[in-house]
C-alpha positions as CSV (number, residue, x, y, z in Angstrom):
1,M,142.3,122.5,113.3
2,P,139.8,124.2,116.0
3,F,137.0,126.2,115.0
4,V,134.1,128.6,115.9
5,K,130.5,128.3,115.6
6,Y,127.7,130.2,116.5
7,R,124.1,128.9,117.4
8,G,121.5,130.0,114.2
9,A,118.1,131.3,114.4
10,N,116.8,127.7,114.3
11,G,119.1,126.7,117.1
12,E,121.5,124.8,114.8
13,W,125.2,125.4,114.6
14,I,126.9,127.2,112.3
15,K,130.5,127.1,111.4
16,L,132.1,130.5,111.3
17,G,134.1,130.7,108.2
18,G,134.6,129.6,104.6
19,G,133.9,132.8,103.6
20,N,130.5,133.6,105.2
21,V,131.7,136.1,107.7
22,R,132.7,139.4,107.1
23,V,133.8,142.4,109.8
24,S,134.4,146.2,108.6
25,N,137.6,147.7,109.2
26,G,136.1,151.0,109.0
27,H,136.2,151.3,105.4
28,T,135.3,147.8,103.5
29,W,134.4,144.6,104.2
30,I,137.3,141.8,105.2
31,P,137.2,138.3,106.2
32,P,137.7,138.2,110.1
33,R,140.6,136.6,111.7
34,A,140.9,135.1,115.2
35,R,143.5,132.8,116.4
36,I,144.2,130.3,119.3
37,W,147.8,129.3,120.9
38,N,148.1,125.8,120.9
39,G,151.3,125.2,122.5
40,H,153.5,125.4,119.8
41,E,151.9,127.8,117.0
42,W,149.1,129.9,116.5
43,L,146.1,128.7,114.4
44,N,143.7,130.3,112.7
45,L,140.2,129.5,113.8
46,L,138.3,130.8,110.4
47,E,140.1,129.2,107.9
48,E,140.4,125.7,106.8
49,R,143.5,124.6,104.4
50,H,142.4,122.8,101.1
51,V,143.8,121.3,98.1
52,D,141.9,120.0,94.9
53,V,143.0,119.0,91.7
54,F,141.5,120.2,88.7
55,N,141.9,118.0,85.3
56,A,142.4,119.6,82.4
57,V,139.3,119.3,80.2
58,N,141.2,119.2,76.7
59,S,145.1,120.2,75.3
60,G,146.4,120.7,71.9
61,G,149.4,121.7,69.8
62,Y,150.0,124.1,67.7
63,W,152.3,125.3,64.8
64,S,154.3,128.4,64.9
65,E,153.5,132.0,63.9
66,K,155.0,131.1,60.8
67,H,151.8,129.3,60.0
68,G,149.1,131.5,61.7
69,N,149.6,129.9,65.3
70,I,146.9,127.3,64.0
71,S,146.4,123.9,65.6
72,H,148.0,120.5,64.6
73,N,144.4,119.5,62.9
74,H,145.8,121.5,60.4
75,Y,148.4,119.2,58.4
76,N,150.3,116.2,59.5
77,S,152.0,116.7,62.7
78,L,154.1,113.8,63.8
79,W,152.3,113.9,67.3
80,A,148.8,113.7,67.6
81,P,146.9,117.1,68.2
82,N,146.0,116.1,71.8
83,H,149.7,116.8,72.9
84,P,150.8,120.2,74.0
85,L,153.7,121.1,72.1
86,Q,156.9,123.2,72.8
87,G,159.8,124.6,70.6
88,N,160.8,123.1,67.6
89,Y,162.5,120.0,66.3
90,T,163.7,120.6,62.8
91,P,164.8,118.5,60.7
92,H,164.0,115.4,62.7
93,H,160.5,115.6,63.5
94,D,157.6,118.3,61.8
95,Y,159.9,119.3,59.3
96,W,157.1,121.0,58.0
97,E,157.6,123.6,60.4
98,S,161.0,124.3,59.0
99,R,163.4,127.0,60.5
100,G,162.3,129.9,62.3
101,G,159.3,129.1,64.2
102,S,158.3,127.8,67.2
103,E,155.3,125.6,68.4
104,G,153.2,125.7,71.5
105,G,150.5,124.3,73.2
106,M,147.0,125.2,75.0
107,I,145.7,123.2,78.4
108,Y,142.3,123.9,79.1
109,F,140.5,123.9,82.3
110,D,136.9,124.3,83.4
111,D,137.5,127.6,84.7
112,Q,134.0,128.3,86.6
113,D,134.4,125.2,88.5
114,I,137.9,126.6,89.6
115,R,136.1,130.0,90.8
116,N,133.3,128.1,92.3
117,H,136.0,126.0,94.5
118,L,138.0,129.3,95.1
119,A,135.4,132.0,95.5
120,G,136.6,134.3,98.8
121,A,140.1,132.0,99.3
122,R,143.6,133.0,100.3
123,I,146.2,131.1,97.7
124,E,148.5,129.2,99.2
125,K,150.0,127.5,96.2
126,T,149.5,126.7,92.6
127,E,151.0,124.1,90.7
128,I,150.6,122.1,87.4
129,F,151.2,118.3,86.4
130,L,153.0,117.8,83.4
131,Y,154.6,114.7,81.6
132,A,157.3,115.2,79.1
133,Q,156.8,112.5,76.8
134,H,159.5,113.0,74.3
135,T,162.3,115.9,74.4
136,G,164.5,117.0,71.8
137,Y,167.4,115.4,74.0
138,Y,167.7,112.0,76.0
139,N,168.4,113.8,79.4
140,G,165.5,116.2,78.9
141,G,165.0,120.0,78.4
142,E,163.8,123.7,79.6
143,Y,160.0,123.8,80.1
144,V,158.3,127.4,79.3
145,L,155.1,128.0,80.7
146,G,152.4,130.5,80.2
147,T,148.9,131.3,80.8
148,H,146.0,132.0,78.5
149,N,142.3,133.6,79.1
150,F,140.2,131.5,76.2
151,R,136.9,130.6,77.1
152,G,136.1,127.5,76.0
153,S,137.6,123.9,75.4
154,W,139.0,124.4,72.2
155,S,141.0,127.2,70.4
156,D,141.9,126.5,66.8
157,V,144.5,129.2,66.9
158,F,147.3,129.3,69.9
159,Q,146.4,132.5,72.7
160,E,148.7,133.7,75.5
161,V,148.4,136.0,77.6
162,N,151.6,135.5,79.8
163,H,154.7,134.0,78.7
164,G,157.5,132.2,80.6
165,V,156.0,132.9,84.1
166,A,157.5,129.3,85.1
167,R,160.7,127.8,83.6
168,G,162.5,124.6,85.1
169,R,163.7,121.0,83.5
170,F,162.8,117.8,82.8
171,Y,165.7,115.5,83.4
172,G,164.8,113.1,80.7
173,R,161.9,111.3,78.5
174,N,159.0,109.9,79.7
175,Q,159.2,111.9,83.3
176,S,156.7,113.7,85.3
177,Q,156.4,116.3,87.3
178,W,154.2,118.9,89.8
179,I,155.4,122.2,88.5
180,T,154.7,125.3,91.1
181,L,153.5,128.2,88.8
182,P,153.6,131.6,90.9
183,N,150.7,132.5,93.1
184,W,149.5,135.2,91.3
185,V,147.9,132.7,88.7
186,G,145.9,131.0,91.3
187,D,144.8,134.5,92.1
188,N,144.1,135.3,88.6
189,L,142.2,131.8,88.2
190,R,140.2,132.6,91.1
191,D,139.3,136.4,89.7
192,N,138.3,135.2,86.3
193,K,141.1,136.7,84.7
194,L,142.6,133.6,83.5
195,S,141.8,130.1,82.2
196,G,144.7,128.1,81.3
197,I,148.2,127.2,80.9
198,T,150.1,127.2,77.5
199,T,153.8,125.9,76.7
200,K,155.7,127.9,74.2
201,G,159.5,127.7,73.2
202,E,161.3,130.6,72.2
203,G,163.5,129.5,69.1
204,Q,164.8,126.5,67.3
205,S,166.8,125.3,70.2
206,L,166.5,121.1,71.3
207,W,166.9,122.4,74.5
208,Q,163.3,123.8,74.6
209,Y,161.7,121.0,72.3
210,I,158.9,119.1,74.5
211,V,156.0,117.0,73.6
212,Y,153.8,116.8,76.5
213,A,151.3,114.2,77.5
214,G,147.8,115.5,76.5
215,S,144.4,115.5,78.2
216,A,143.4,112.2,76.4
217,Q,146.2,110.1,78.1
218,G,144.5,109.1,81.2
219,W,146.9,109.6,84.6
220,K,149.7,111.2,82.5
221,A,147.1,114.6,81.8
222,P,148.0,117.7,82.6
223,K,146.1,118.7,85.5
224,L,146.1,122.1,88.4
225,R,146.6,121.3,92.3
226,I,145.8,124.6,94.1
227,T,146.1,124.8,97.7
228,Y,144.1,127.6,99.5
229,W,142.3,128.7,102.7
230,K,139.0,129.4,102.6
């Protein structure tokens, strides 16, 4: 992509863009816009497209509201505490949960690092990578994702700010995919309004029961991929 440079005070050439230039529209300071036609499309001279991946720093599963939404570090879950959970598999697994509750999961990121990368950026796309290690049915189930704003790498109690911001399907066990989240999730991560992602079922249907790979599981671990212009 072409770009514009200006000569600095010491004779060096400095690239415009990257959040280092603002112009006034008469009311406020905004990023400048300059475009050039390459014969096929208009290209913005003052922005570059970036794609950054942010690995989860921690994750965990949580019992339902019936048991205070406490983490799987308490009592004995079939799945290790690092696995984000979703839904209810009673009576087959995690029978301590019993009927009427829905387990959850929290995925934690270095939100300060995300803000450092996204400061002044225009978000194009926000995605999360998840690996469904187990589902209630062999042919998969529905993922239900939300957001949280817990600051730190571990909460002993499940927290969620927005529920059901993204829904879709896994088509079997031991499958992974990149899931597109609403763009406002990326905006809110940039603007210090959110810090992570949640998983939370809405009842006892096996269709929403999913065990996700946690942050300790190598390439299967959750991660965010944010595409932005800056």
